[in-house]
C-alpha positions, 0 to 999 in steps of 0.5 A: 769863890769860883774855881777858875780851873773848873770846866764850864758847864756843857751847853745843851745840844738842841734836839728839834722834833717836827710835828704831823703833816711835816718832816725835819725840813721844816727846821731847816732855817732854824738849824742853820741859824743855830749852827752859825752861832756854834750850837750843836743841834740834831733834828729827829725824825718823828714817826707819826704813829701814835704818842707812845711809840713816837715818844719811845722813839724820840726818847731813844734818840735823845738818850743817844745824844751825848751830854744834856739836851734841850728838846724842842717840838713843833705842834705834835712834836710838843706832845712827843717831847712832853712824853719823851722827856721823863724817859730820856734821862738827859733833858734839861729844858723843853721848848714848845713852838706852836705846840701841844703841851698836853697833861697826863690822860689828855688826848690831842682830839679833846684839846682840839675840840676845845679850840675856837682858833683851829680849823684843822678838823674841817681840813682833814682827809682820812686815809688808810695805812697797813697796820701790820697784821695781814690785810688789817688797815688803820686810819691816818690823816692828811690835810686836804692840799686845797686847804693846806695853805690857809689852815697850815701855812697862811703867812707863807706864799702859796706856791711854797705852801703847795710844795709842802702839801704835796710832801706832807707826811700823814699822822696816824689817828691814834696819835690824836686818840691816845691818851698822853703820859706823865708830862715832862713840864711838871719837872722841867723849865719850859718856854713857849712860842705862840704863833698868833695866827695859828689856825692848825693847833689853834693859838687859844689852846696852845696858849693856855697849855703853855700857861698851864706849864708855866712856860716863859711865853713869846708871842710872835705874829704868824701861822702854825709853821712859825719856825719856817716863817719867822725862823729868827724868832724861834731861834732867839727863844731856843737861844734864851732857853739854852742860856737858862739851862746850861748850868742845869743837870737832868732831874733825877 
């Protein structure tokens, strides 16, 4: 018999983590739809400096959110929630949006090399940033603005993609070369939105990672920035994940 006086299980707060060459504004339409539905949501800034450093930052941000959290990652942000979840302590599920879901020891560079759909490697420009030790610098990547629309956001108007190209945030080369740690998807339920026209991460490798993670997969026609071009479809998957994780407690 159910105790009618027992408090309802808390609904998870949604934590959105953006990927490389982007910022949290890419989630704006999804945030608006979740808020309109009365769902608590936070968009976490991803430093884009490397797997270990970024995962530590995001894990810390998630730990400071009261109650259970549904972590949602786009692109490189998927790798970060994969690594951050085991250290946050309050994550009850993972949603991958055109995102990497790497296994322990894998690098994103190796994953990208296996993709036949991705054109990202041919669209990158190498830049330098201060490494914090005197005049020493380290490599980072940006997408060539002339290639940004076709490689990253082909289903958006060219004018919108041009603004995104001009405001993109470069990602440290270390983010692609650093081995990933223990993946959160091994102990957490997961969902995945596969963008069928993803030429950045690559639809093929995104799909294979989601299948390996045992994620509930939804395929949506669109580009790598599917949360911008098809925000309703992405929001629907997030709400499905919320419904499935409301009764769950974080592992361990």
